[in-house]
N, C-alpha and C positions, 0 to 999 in steps of 0.2 A: 708433577714426577718428570724425571729426563725421559728423552726421546732415546733413539738407539744411536750408541757412541762414535759411532763411525763420521758423521755426519760434518763433523767439524776437522776432527784428525785427518779425513781421506781428502774426501770430494772437495772444500772449500778451497783445498790449499792449490786446486784446478783455477780457481779464480783469478790469484793472483800471480802470472808467471815467472818465471824467472828474470825476465825485460818489465821493461814498466808497462803498469798497468794501462799506463796513456796511451801506449805505443802498441802496447801487443794485441791482439786478437782477442774479442769479447767471447765471452763464455755465451751456449747457447742460453733462450731462457729457462728452455727444462732443465738442462742441469740446474742454472742458479737460483730457479724455484724449487728444486729438488732439495735442497739443504732445509734443514726444519729447525727450529730454534730447542736448546738442551732443557728448559723447562718450560711449563705448562703459561699458557698466554693464548690472548683470543686475538689474531691479526687477519689480514687479508688472505685466502689462498683461491686463485683465481683456478678455474675450469680447466679442461683440457683445450677446447676451441679458444676461451680467451688468453692462454698461455700463449699460444701461437701466434696471436697479434701483440706482445708484448717485445718490447724492446731492452737489450740491455747495453748502456752508454759508460763510458769514462767521467769520470768528475772529478775535479781537482779542488780540495778549500784548504785552504792555508797550507799546513805543510800534509795534509793526509791526501791520497790518491784512492781512490773506490770504483767500482763497477755499482750501478746504479741500474733498476730492475723497472722500468714503467708501465704499464697499462697502454694502449692505441692512444685513449684519451690522455696521456700523461700523467695519470697518477701514480704518483711510488709507492711502489712496493717492498723491494730491501735494497738493502745498502751494505757492501763490503768492502771493509776500508784496511788501507795499509797506513800506519799513522806513523811509524820510526823509519819508512824507507827501505826495508829489507826485503821489496817485494811479495812478501809472503803476508795472508788479510791477518789484522788481529783484533776487530770489531765486527759483529756481523747484527746488521741491526731490522727492525720488523717491523712493518706498518700496518696500521688498520684506518679503512678510510683519509689515507694521506697524513697522518700523526705514525710517530715510532711511539710503538708501544712495548719493544722488547729489544735488549741487547747483550748477546753474550761477548765477553771484552777478552784478550789475550794481555794482559798488563806487564807479565817476563818476557813475550816473545819468545817462545819457545813452542808456539804450533797448538796449544792445549789454551782453551779456556777455562779463566782462573776468576772470573768475577760475572754476575748472573743481574741485569738492569730492569727493570719496569719504566715505565714514561706513561706522561701524558694517560689517557684512559686504560691504558696496561695497569695503572697503580704507581707507585711509588719505591717498593721492595729493593734494596742494594741487598744480595748475598754474595760470601767470599768461598771459592773454594779454595782451602791452601793447598791441599793435595792431589788436585788437579783429577779426582775420583768422580765428576760430574756429579756429584752429591753436595749441597750446600753446607759448609761447617758451620757458618754463622751468619747472622744477619748484623749488616753493618747499619743497613735502614731498614724499619717495618711500619706500616702503621697501626692503631688500634682495631681497622676493620679486617686489615689482612694478618693481624693476630691470629683474627676471628677464622679467617678460612682456613691458617695455618694447621691450626687445633683442631679444626673437624676432620681435614684428611689427615692428620696424625692420630688421630680416635678410629678414625676408620681402617686404617692398613697398621692400629696397633705398632705407631713406628715411637719408639721411646726415645730416640735420637734427635727424632723432628720436634718431639714434645721437647726436649730439656732446651734445645735453640731460643726457644720462645719465652725461657725462664731467666730471671735475674741473676748475672752473674757474680763471683763472689768482688770481679775489679771494680764491674758497675756498680755494684753493693757500697765498697768503699769508697768512691768518688762521689756519693750523692750526700748532700749537706742536711741529714736528717740526725736527731738528738737516738744517745745508744741505745735508747728503749725500743724507738720503731727498729734501728738495723738490727739490734738482735731480733726482734719478732720476725722481720722479713727474713733473717737469714733460716728463723727456724720455719717457719712458712716456705720456704722455698723448699730446703731437704725435707720437708713432709709433700711438699707435691711430687718430686722428682721419686721417691719411694712408693706413692700410691697412684701413679698415672697407670703402669701399667695392669693393675689389679682392677681401674675402671675400666679401660681400654679392654679388657680381657671380657668381663664379664655383663658389659651393659651389653644391653640387645636394641635399641632404641634406634643406632644411627647402625645405619647397613651401606653396602657402597653406591648404589642409589640415592643416599643422601647428600644434599648441597646448601652450600651457607648461601641464606640469603640476606640477612643484614644486621648491623651491629647495633646496639642499644647501650646507651647510661645517662646518666644524671650528667649536668655540665662540669668538666674538669675543676682541682680545684689545687691551689699551689701551696706548699707546705712552707711558711716563713722562715728565714733564715733570722738570728738576733739582729736586732738594731745594732746600725754601726760595723755588723761584719758585711763583707764582701762574698762572693760566691752562689752559683747560680742553684737555685729554688727547682724543687722536685715536686714538679706535674704530675697527679695522681687521678687515675680514674676509681671511683668507686663504684663495686656493684653491677659492672659491665654484665651484657650478654650477648648471645650469638642468637638470632634466629635461624635453624634450620629447617630443611624440608625435604622430609620420605615419604616418596610416594602421595603426593598431595596432603599428606597431614604436619603442621609444623609443630614444630616443638623449642623449647627453651636449652639452649648451653648457658651453664651459668660461668662466665670466667672468672670472677672474684674483681679482686684489685690490677691496674694493672700502670705500671710507672712507666715514664718516660726517662730513659736513659741513654744522653746524648741525640743522636738524630732516631732512635731507634727505640718502640715503647716494647717493654718486657711485663708479662706475665709474672704474680707472685703465689698465686695458690695452686693445686689442683682444679679442673672443670668438673662441676656437677651439674649434671642433666636434669630438665625438669623445675617448674618454678616454684612446687609445693612442698613443704618442710624439705628446706634446704637451707643448711646454715651458711652464712654469708659472712666473711672477717673484711672488716673496715680497715678504714686508716684514721679518719680525723675524730672520731670517737673511742679509736683503741678496740672496739670490737661492736658488730651485730650479734642482735640476741637471736636463735629461733626457738620457735615456740616449741620444739621437743629436747633443747641442749641449752636451757639460759644461763648457764653459769660457764660456755665455753669462751675460750679467749677472753678471760676475765681483765681489765684494764688494771695495770699497776697502781698500786695502793699510794696514798696518800707520802707513803713513810717509803717505797722504791723511788715515787718519782724528786722527793728531797737527793734522797741519796744520789741519786744520778746528776741531776743536777751540780752536786756537790765535786760530782766525780771528773764532769766537762769543765770545771771551772779550774781546778786540779791541772788535769791535760793541758787544758790552756796557759798555766803556768808556767808546766815542763815543756811545753813548745818552744824550741828552739835555745835551750839552753846547753851548755856542755857537759858531757856525760856525769861528769862527778858532782855538777850541781843539780842534775836532775834527781842524781842520783840518793840525793838528801830527802827526798820528795817519795821515792818508793815505799818506805814503811807509812805513809800516809794514805797512800793509793791501793796497798793490801788492806790496807784498816775498810775502806771504802768498799771495795770489791766482796771480802769477805761477809760484810753485814749485807749487801747486794743479796748474798747469795740467802743467807738467812731470812730477809724477808721477802724471797721470790718463791710462789708455791711451784711456777711451770717447772718442769724438770728440764727441758730442752734447753730453758731461759737461762737457768743453773746451771747448763753446762755452758754456755756463752760466757758468762761470769770467769768461770774455772778456767776456759779456756785463755780470755785476758789475763788471768793471773800467771799461768804458763810461759805465757809468752812474754810477760812482763821479768820474769823470773830469768827467763833464758839468754834474753837481750842485755839486762841489767849486767848479769855475770860474763857472758864473752865481752863486754866492755870494757871488765874489770873494777866496772863499781859497783858490786854487791857480792860481796863475796859468798855469803846465804844462800847464794841461786841454785846450784843442784841440793843443795838440802831441803829446798823448799819445795824443788822439784820433786825430789822421792818422798815428802808429806803428802803431798797431792796428790799422786800418783797410788799411795794407801789408801788417802782417801777417799778419792773415785770408783775404787775396788770397791770397796764398802757400801760409795755410793749406788753400786750396779750403775753407772754411767754408760754409755753407748762405746761400742767399741772403736768409732773413731774417736771419740776421744782419750780415752784411755791409752789407746794408742801414738796419737798425739801428743800426751804428755810423756811417756815413755822414751819418744825418739828423742823429745827436744831433750831429755834427762842424759841420754846417750851421745846425742850431738854436743851439747854444750861440755859436759865433760870431756870428748874428745881435742874441742877448740881448746879448751882451758889448758889441757896437758901440752897439744901443740906448742903453746907459748912459751916454755917453758925449756930455756936455752938448754939446761941440765937432762935434758928427756934421751932415755933411752927410747929413739925410734921404732927399732926395727920390734921392741916387746910392745910400747904404747900400740903400733900400728896390728899389731897380730892380735892385742885384746880388740881392740876397735873392731877388725872382720869377724870376731867370735861374737860379741855382743848383735852386729848390726847381724849376721845370719840369725841368730836364733831370734830376734827381732823379727826379722822376713817371716819367719817360720810361722813363728805365734800369732803374727796380725793381718793373714791374710786377706788381703783383698782390702784393709784400707789405703788411703793415699800415701798417708807414712809408710808402709811397707812398700808400697812404689817406688818412692824416694829413698829406701834402705836397699832396694835392690838395684838401683842406678848407681848409690854412692859405692856399691859389691863390685860392680861390674866396673867403675870407672878405678877406684883403690887397686883390686888385684889386676889392672890391667897395666898402670904406671908403674908397679909393682912386679913387671914381667914376668905374671901368672895367667897368659896367655886363657888357656883353656878352659881353667875355672873361672877367669873375669864371663868368657864367652857364654858358661850356662849360665849366670847371672843374667846376662843380657839379653840368653834366649826366654829365660823365667819371665823378664819382663817384658817381652814383647808378645809372650802367648797368655799369660794371666792378666794383662794390662792392655790387652787388645784396645786400639780406638781412644786410650787416654795419651795427653802428651809427652807421658813420660814413657808407655809403652812406645809410641812411636819412635823414640828418641833410643829405646833401645834396639828395636829392630834395625834402625840405622847403624848401628853401633854393630848390629850383628853381621849386617852387609860390607860394613867396611871391614871387620875384622878377616873376614874371606873373601875379599875382594881381587887378593894376588890371582893375574892372571884371566881375571876376568875383565869386559866393558864395564864402566859406569854411566850414568848419567849425571849430566850438568850444565845448568841452563839459568839467563836470566839476565835481566838490564844491568848493565856495568853504569858505573858512576859517572860519565861522560855522555850519559843518553844512549846509547846504543844499545845492543842486544847480542847474546853471544850464547852460540853451545859451541860445548865441547866437540862434538861431531865436528865441527867444521875446523878443527886442527890436527883432524887424521893427516897422518905423513909425517906428522913432527912427535919427538917426542916432548911431553907437555910434564911441567912441575907445578902441581896445584896447589898455593899456598892460602890458606886457613888467618888470617891476622884479623888485629885490632890493635889502634893508637892506645888505647889503656893498657895495651899489653906489652911493656917495654922491648924486650926482647925480639920482638918481631921487626921493628926498624933495623937492628942487628941484622937479623935475619937478612933483611931487603937488600943491604948491601953488597953481604956475599953471593945473595943472589942477581943481584946483577953483574957483579965480574962472571959468574957462570956464565951467564947469558953474552955477554961480549965474547968469552971465550967460544963457546960453544955453539953459537947460534947458527953458525954457516953448515956446523954439522944435525943440523936438523932438530936445535934444540929451540923450545920456547917456553913461555911462561904465562899463567893465570891465575889470577889473582881473586879470592871472596874474600871482601871484607865485612865484619861483622859488628862494626861499629854502630848503634839503636840512632845517631844521627848520622846520615851522609856530610854534613859539615866538614865535621872533626875529620877525617877520613880526607875528604876533598881539600882542606888546607893543609895535611899533611902533605899528600902528592903533588900540592902547589909550589911548599919548600924542596922535595924530592922528586924531581921529575925522571921516576922508572918508567922505560918505555910499554909495560904490555899492561893489556886492561884487567880490571878490576870489578867482578860483579858483586853486586850490592843488596843486602837484606836487610831493610831497617829492624827485623823482631831478632837480629844478632842471633844468639846462640838459641834462641826460643824458636827460632823462624825455622822455613822451609829449607834452606842452603844447609844450614848447620845439622838438623835430624836428619835428613836424608841420609847423609855418612857419620851420623853418629857423633857429633863434633861435642866433646865437653869443654874444650879451652883453649885457647892457640897456645902455645904453636903447634900447626901442625901441617906438613907437607905429603901430598901426595904426589908419585912418581907414574908418569903412565907411558908406554912405549906408541909409537908409529902406527900401531894397529885399535890405537884406546883402551887398551889393557893395563893394568894395574900391575906393577913390578916393583913397586916396594910401599906400602902402606902407610910409613912411616919413616920419612926419611929425616934424619939428624943435621942440622945445616953444616955439623963438623964432616959428613958424610958423601956429603953433596958433587964434592967434586971427584973424589973415590966411583960413588956411584954412577955417574955420568958416562964418565970413563967405562967403566963395566958395559953400560946399555946403548952406549955411541960407536964403540969399535966396531 
C-alpha cells in the first residue's frame, strides 16, 4: 500500500538542488533516509544511532548524477538520481543488504513518480501509475508468485480495482495465439471473475487483516501450440494454481485457477476460491475440470462445435488481407458458420460471444460499403437477443453498433441534409445513453454526444454530457476523458497543468514558461491541417516573440519517429511534449482532447485566455492579449 504522498513530492526535491548535485552541499543522512518508498517493500532502515554514522556522497554514472547514502562500513542504502540533467530527482532507489530492491521513477520528469519497480530479492513487479495518484493503474510486469501476493491483499482490503488489475485484459486476450474456443472461454471467465470478486471478498471470513501470503503452488506450466508452419508467441499457462496463506498460525489454500502469461506479465482468468475441498477448478488443456459437486460445469465443446470453429478459423485465414470487396464475398459463409455455432452451443455466455462477432462483422462490413444488408442484419440480431434475454452489455453493444453504423453510412452520402441527420443522431444517442446506463457503450455514447454538441457550438449542452460521463463512469478511460473535457471547457481564467518529456529527450513544464504568453498546440502528423497551422504559428512567433509570446507543442502520434521525421524537415523552434499513447494517453485525457487540431492560449500568469483558438484568429487574438 502507498505511504504518505509527501515524500517524493516535497522532501525528495531537496536532494538535488538547483545547482549540480555533484557540487551542491549534500543533504544530511537524516533527511535522505526520511524518504520512504511509495509502495510496500522490505528494505534497509537503519536505527537512529546507525544513521548518525551514515554518509551522503555524490556519484555520477553515465549521464546520471546522484546522491548515494551508505553506512559507515560502505553498504549502499539509497540512491536518488537525476537522469536527464534538470537537477531534479527522477529515480528514488532503495536497497536491502547492498542490493537494489525497489525504485520509484518519474519517467516524464514532472517531479511525480509514475512507475514503481521491484528488483532482486524484492521481486520483479513493474507497476505503472498513469494519472500519478500513487495508485498503480496496471502491472507491466508481474510474476505468478506476486499475483498471489497481490490477490491476498486485494481480498483482505476488498479492493475490486486491485483485483481487476490482475485479470487478463481484452487487449491482452486479443494478442494471444489461441483458438476461438479458448478466447471466448477466457473472455467469459474473466467477466465472471470481475463480477463475483466483490461478493467473495465481502462474504469470506477466512482471510483477515493479519493474513499473509506464504507460497505459490502449481504443476509445471504448459505451452498452447500454434498450428504447424505459423509464427507467433505460444501462450504459456498454469492450471490449478494456488497460494498458501497463513492467518494467526493457521494455513489455508487460496485457489487462483488458471494463470496466463501475457507479455512480461502473468494474469488471472478466474475468480479466486478459498479452501481445497469441494472447490470447482477450471482448466485449459482439457477445457474443463470437474468438481464432485458439479460434474457438468464448464463442459468442453462438442465435436460439432470444434468442427465449426475449425471451419471459422480457416475462413478467417482466407479473409485476412483481402480487400474489403473481396472479403465481403465470404461474409455470408461466415454468417452461416457463426449462426451454426450459436445453435450448437449450450453455454449462454459463449453464445453471446458468437452473437457479438456477428454484430461486429455486420457493422464493419457495412461501413466499408461492402455489405448493404449490414444495418438490416443488426436490427434483426438486436430483436433476437432481446427475445433470448441476453445480457445488457451485449444488447447495448448491438444497439449502439446499429446507431453508429447508420450514422457513418448517412454521413457518406454527398447529398445528405447534415443538420437533419446530425439532429437525429444526437436524439438517438441521448435515448440510448439513458436506456443503457452503466454499460461500456453508454459511456461511448455520452462521449460522442459531448463531442458532437461541442463541435456544433452547443457548449452548455455538451458540458452536461461530459459531466455525466465523468460522474457516472468515473475511473474508466471514457470517464476520465469526460473529466478532462469538463476541465478544458471550464478552463478560461484558470491555470492549467502541462508537463512531460519532449521529442528531443528533454522535459518541460508549462510553469517554466510563466511570464510569457504561450500557445499550446495539440497536433499529429496524421492530421494534415496541423502542418498548415504550424507554418502560421511560426510566422506569429517571428512577429510576436519579442513581445513575450512563445509556443509549446503536444504531439499525439503513436510513434515518435513520425513526428521526429516531420520536424527534421520543418525545423520549428519550439519544444514538443510527446505522449506515445496519443489521444488515449495522459496528455490528451487531462484536457479532454478529442481530436486535433486544438490550440489553447495561456497568458503570462499561466491562465487560459482562449481555450480554442482557430488558426485564422491567431494574429488578432495575439494582438488583443499582448497589447
